[in-house]
NUKOLLO-840851 format. One record per residue (C-alpha): x, y, z; residue number from 1. Coordinates in pm, whole numbers, plus 50000, padded with zeros to 5 digits. Each point is the difference from the previous one (the first is absolute). Layout:
N
MIZA;X;Y;Z;NUM
...
//
This chain:
322
MIZA;24235;17269;93641;1
MIZA;50222;49901;49708;2
MIZA;49857;49750;49757;3
MIZA;50226;49869;49725;4
MIZA;49877;50028;49640;5
MIZA;49733;49756;49893;6
MIZA;50146;49934;49658;7
MIZA;50108;49637;49994;8
MIZA;49766;49725;49878;9
MIZA;49838;49797;50272;10
MIZA;49891;49641;50017;11
MIZA;49642;50034;49881;12
MIZA;49897;49910;49641;13
MIZA;50010;50266;49736;14
MIZA;49869;50047;49649;15
MIZA;50276;50033;49741;16
MIZA;49976;50226;49696;17
MIZA;50145;49852;49683;18
MIZA;50178;50184;49719;19
MIZA;49691;50012;49779;20
MIZA;49793;50140;50284;21
MIZA;50261;50269;50065;22
MIZA;49973;50115;49641;23
MIZA;49623;50002;50020;24
MIZA;50013;50189;50329;25
MIZA;50202;50283;49850;26
MIZA;49788;50001;49684;27
MIZA;49681;50062;50193;28
MIZA;50102;50361;50057;29
MIZA;49979;50064;49628;30
MIZA;49663;49838;49935;31
MIZA;49799;50050;50320;32
MIZA;49786;50296;50095;33
MIZA;49904;50137;50338;34
MIZA;49654;50132;49918;35
MIZA;49785;49979;50312;36
MIZA;49700;49770;49994;37
MIZA;49654;50136;50062;38
MIZA;49723;49840;50196;39
MIZA;49677;49930;49818;40
MIZA;49773;50030;50298;41
MIZA;49948;50265;50263;42
MIZA;50250;49987;50283;43
MIZA;49950;50098;50363;44
MIZA;50070;50362;49917;45
MIZA;49694;50002;49775;46
MIZA;50176;50073;49670;47
MIZA;49925;49763;49715;48
MIZA;50346;50035;49839;49
MIZA;50227;50014;50305;50
MIZA;50363;49927;49927;51
MIZA;50136;49660;50099;52
MIZA;50365;50036;50100;53
MIZA;50218;49715;49878;54
MIZA;50226;49909;50295;55
MIZA;50291;49757;50019;56
MIZA;50137;49899;50340;57
MIZA;50329;49814;50016;58
MIZA;49879;49801;50303;59
MIZA;49651;49889;50092;60
MIZA;50006;50140;50353;61
MIZA;50026;50353;49858;62
MIZA;49761;49895;49724;63
MIZA;49736;49901;50254;64
MIZA;50016;50340;50166;65
MIZA;49994;50180;49664;66
MIZA;49695;49801;49893;67
MIZA;49800;50086;50310;68
MIZA;50095;50367;49992;69
MIZA;49903;50030;49635;70
MIZA;49677;49803;50002;71
MIZA;49804;50013;49674;72
MIZA;50233;50263;49856;73
MIZA;50311;49784;49973;74
MIZA;50107;49673;49846;75
MIZA;50299;49859;50186;76
MIZA;50234;49731;49871;77
MIZA;50264;49863;50238;78
MIZA;50316;49844;49857;79
MIZA;50096;49786;50301;80
MIZA;49698;49789;50098;81
MIZA;50138;49648;50051;82
MIZA;50102;49940;50364;83
MIZA;50280;49773;49871;84
MIZA;50158;50277;49793;85
MIZA;50287;50192;50159;86
MIZA;49952;50375;49940;87
MIZA;50371;50063;50060;88
MIZA;50113;49797;49699;89
MIZA;49695;49999;49771;90
MIZA;50065;50038;49627;91
MIZA;49719;50181;49815;92
MIZA;49836;49853;49692;93
MIZA;49905;50160;49670;94
MIZA;49639;49997;50120;95
MIZA;50106;50205;50303;96
MIZA;50157;50248;49760;97
MIZA;49680;50034;49801;98
MIZA;49803;50056;50318;99
MIZA;50235;50273;50119;100
MIZA;49999;50163;49655;101
MIZA;49625;50058;50032;102
MIZA;50004;50118;50361;103
MIZA;49901;50347;50119;104
MIZA;50150;49934;50343;105
MIZA;50273;49763;50115;106
MIZA;50073;49916;50366;107
MIZA;50323;49829;50099;108
MIZA;50168;49936;50332;109
MIZA;50355;50114;49932;110
MIZA;50275;49984;50267;111
MIZA;50178;49736;49792;112
MIZA;49704;49763;50028;113
MIZA;49865;50003;49644;114
MIZA;50268;50150;49776;115
MIZA;49840;49811;49711;116
MIZA;49711;50248;50012;117
MIZA;50237;50282;49902;118
MIZA;50103;49796;49696;119
MIZA;49636;49955;49903;120
MIZA;49936;50374;50022;121
MIZA;50310;50096;49801;122
MIZA;49923;49740;49731;123
MIZA;49641;50125;49968;124
MIZA;49995;50380;50025;125
MIZA;49671;50187;49984;126
MIZA;49931;50371;50020;127
MIZA;49772;50105;50281;128
MIZA;50051;49686;50207;129
MIZA;50011;50048;50378;130
MIZA;50233;49784;50209;131
MIZA;50027;49936;50371;132
MIZA;50311;49838;50145;133
MIZA;49922;49932;50364;134
MIZA;50362;50020;50112;135
MIZA;50040;50349;49855;136
MIZA;49676;50112;50167;137
MIZA;50131;49876;50337;138
MIZA;50350;50142;49954;139
MIZA;50153;49652;49996;140
MIZA;50304;49898;49798;141
MIZA;50132;49670;49873;142
MIZA;50144;49820;50300;143
MIZA;49716;50105;50230;144
MIZA;49738;49744;50094;145
MIZA;49766;49974;49699;146
MIZA;49710;49821;50173;147
MIZA;49813;50320;50080;148
MIZA;49653;49852;49952;149
MIZA;50058;49855;50348;150
MIZA;50023;50352;50146;151
MIZA;49663;50156;50079;152
MIZA;50143;50353;49970;153
MIZA;50145;49922;49657;154
MIZA;49670;49850;49885;155
MIZA;49818;50316;50108;156
MIZA;50236;50216;49796;157
MIZA;49954;49778;49694;158
MIZA;49622;50020;50036;159
MIZA;50020;50379;50010;160
MIZA;50224;50015;49693;161
MIZA;49796;49758;49790;162
MIZA;49687;50202;50071;163
MIZA;50177;50325;49912;164
MIZA;50127;49847;49676;165
MIZA;49655;49871;49903;166
MIZA;49858;50347;50053;167
MIZA;50274;50153;49786;168
MIZA;49948;49748;49719;169
MIZA;49619;50029;50014;170
MIZA;49911;50331;50168;171
MIZA;49634;49975;49894;172
MIZA;49959;49709;50243;173
MIZA;50201;50146;50290;174
MIZA;49705;49987;50241;175
MIZA;49950;49631;49919;176
MIZA;50363;49921;50085;177
MIZA;49976;50195;50325;178
MIZA;49698;49791;50096;179
MIZA;50179;49677;49910;180
MIZA;50296;50097;50215;181
MIZA;49782;50092;50296;182
MIZA;49812;49672;49982;183
MIZA;50319;49799;49962;184
MIZA;50186;50162;50289;185
MIZA;49714;50028;50248;186
MIZA;49798;49687;49923;187
MIZA;50191;49752;49786;188
MIZA;50321;50027;50202;189
MIZA;49822;50030;50335;190
MIZA;50096;49655;50129;191
MIZA;50355;50033;49868;192
MIZA;50041;50335;50174;193
MIZA;49847;49869;50323;194
MIZA;50232;49698;50013;195
MIZA;50302;50224;49939;196
MIZA;49895;50227;50286;197
MIZA;49913;49715;50239;198
MIZA;50329;49816;49947;199
MIZA;50200;50319;50044;200
MIZA;49814;50086;50320;201
MIZA;50015;49654;50161;202
MIZA;50334;49865;49887;203
MIZA;50235;50295;49942;204
MIZA;50369;49902;50036;205
MIZA;49922;49629;50014;206
MIZA;50308;49816;49863;207
MIZA;49941;49789;49690;208
MIZA;50201;49793;49754;209
MIZA;49952;49972;49625;210
MIZA;50116;49812;49694;211
MIZA;50078;50297;49774;212
MIZA;49986;50377;49961;213
MIZA;49647;50002;49859;214
MIZA;49889;49993;50365;215
MIZA;50204;50308;50100;216
MIZA;49764;50275;49875;217
MIZA;49711;49815;50164;218
MIZA;50182;49972;50333;219
MIZA;50085;50370;49988;220
MIZA;49642;50090;49909;221
MIZA;49869;49792;50290;222
MIZA;50259;50124;50249;223
MIZA;50151;49653;50052;224
MIZA;50369;49943;50073;225
MIZA;50185;49796;49737;226
MIZA;50277;49790;50158;227
MIZA;50104;49796;49695;228
MIZA;50333;50131;49864;229
MIZA;49946;50239;49712;230
MIZA;50266;49825;49794;231
MIZA;49810;49671;50023;232
MIZA;49673;50165;49895;233
MIZA;50170;50161;49701;234
MIZA;50174;49679;49894;235
MIZA;49675;49807;50003;236
MIZA;49822;50268;49798;237
MIZA;50276;49999;49738;238
MIZA;50042;49625;49986;239
MIZA;50358;50005;50123;240
MIZA;50150;49783;50272;241
MIZA;49973;50140;50354;242
MIZA;50307;49988;50221;243
MIZA;50057;49730;50259;244
MIZA;50020;50271;50266;245
MIZA;49656;50131;49912;246
MIZA;49849;49653;50005;247
MIZA;50161;49931;50337;248
MIZA;49861;50327;50139;249
MIZA;49650;49909;49884;250
MIZA;50030;49651;50145;251
MIZA;50089;50158;50333;252
MIZA;49709;50244;49981;253
MIZA;49763;49711;49941;254
MIZA;50144;49758;50255;255
MIZA;50013;50276;50261;256
MIZA;49647;50117;49911;257
MIZA;50129;50352;49947;258
MIZA;49740;50044;49728;259
MIZA;49629;49976;50070;260
MIZA;49888;49904;49649;261
MIZA;50164;49902;49671;262
MIZA;49866;50134;49668;263
MIZA;50095;49842;49668;264
MIZA;49926;50043;49631;265
MIZA;49845;49677;49874;266
MIZA;50081;50094;49639;267
MIZA;50375;49995;50066;268
MIZA;50074;49711;50231;269
MIZA;50328;49805;50005;270
MIZA;50176;49753;50235;271
MIZA;50131;50275;50228;272
MIZA;49656;50154;50039;273
MIZA;49828;49662;50042;274
MIZA;50249;49913;50275;275
MIZA;49927;50327;50180;276
MIZA;49624;49953;49971;277
MIZA;50026;49649;50140;278
MIZA;50230;50113;50280;279
MIZA;49761;50282;50094;280
MIZA;49705;49760;50011;281
MIZA;50201;49757;50212;282
MIZA;50062;50279;50251;283
MIZA;49633;50093;50007;284
MIZA;50061;50326;49814;285
MIZA;49694;50084;49783;286
MIZA;50065;50024;49627;287
MIZA;49817;50239;49764;288
MIZA;50007;50007;49622;289
MIZA;50020;50268;49731;290
MIZA;50038;49993;49622;291
MIZA;50170;50239;49758;292
MIZA;49708;50040;49760;293
MIZA;49624;49956;50026;294
MIZA;49905;49654;50122;295
MIZA;49782;49871;49856;296
MIZA;50074;50190;49680;297
MIZA;49642;50128;49977;298
MIZA;49988;50139;50353;299
MIZA;49958;50372;50066;300
MIZA;50279;50192;50169;301
MIZA;49795;50048;50316;302
MIZA;49887;49638;50031;303
MIZA;50358;49878;49952;304
MIZA;50151;50244;50248;305
MIZA;49723;49959;50254;306
MIZA;50041;49622;50004;307
MIZA;50374;50036;50059;308
MIZA;49957;50266;50268;309
MIZA;49742;49784;50177;310
MIZA;50244;49709;49995;311
MIZA;50270;50217;50156;312
MIZA;49757;50135;50260;313
MIZA;49894;49646;50091;314
MIZA;50364;49889;50030;315
MIZA;50085;50297;50222;316
MIZA;49699;49934;50221;317
MIZA;50100;49636;50035;318
MIZA;50357;50099;50085;319
MIZA;49925;50280;50247;320
MIZA;49655;49916;50135;321
MIZA;49885;50355;49919;322
//
């Protein structure tokens, strides 16, 4: 599937970096250090001076996973935490630069989603820092769909890599990180994994509609059939105007009940999407909701994803009777 580059600013609010902040951002590389912090109490591994890895995640959904995999041996700071902030067009602050300058490990999404994170890293170099760009890990390039946290397979690969990187940064606590990963994947994500499996088993190839391309990796992960034109999904994700032909095709899909459910991103709604949601409801087509970042902002990755998956499962059950 071709997805056009996600490089244009969208319609959500963004934080703007002024000229003075830019200067301060670049200056942080000269005055900041990246010395790792040390814990003052015994950690789970039983060592009184276990290293605490300073981690920066560009987005809080990856930050949530990194926090739970690292446990007492990491301190994670996420840059994007406000649900009203658009990760595509975010402008980093001088404070973000200082945080990155002191990081042992930086996790970004890549795939054209958070190009600002590359600027932060280049403005604040540090020897010995480890970086993970999710897109590179997955073999994705700019222009591919960047919303890979909605793909269970991609999430699994990120979990594996974060754990491997923690063990490389802090080999003395490798056994601790292995235990954290096992607990996270087998217990913490149990409901998430079960919902993924149940939806795929019960509703494979069920036709659905959606408001934008954020839903595409999820539909592929769940084995659902996306009917909404790809060009419409891309336009909505980029904040550009969809074509009249695409809107007419979606109207026909809804009026003819060709789709069983409609899934939309509540953080990026506009008149076209609102009209489609209302039309779907008028036809008795169940509507499910997703968001681009953690909602609420303090939610864990698994609670956020599980709630959304349950909503989709409920909508599919209502639509199909299965």
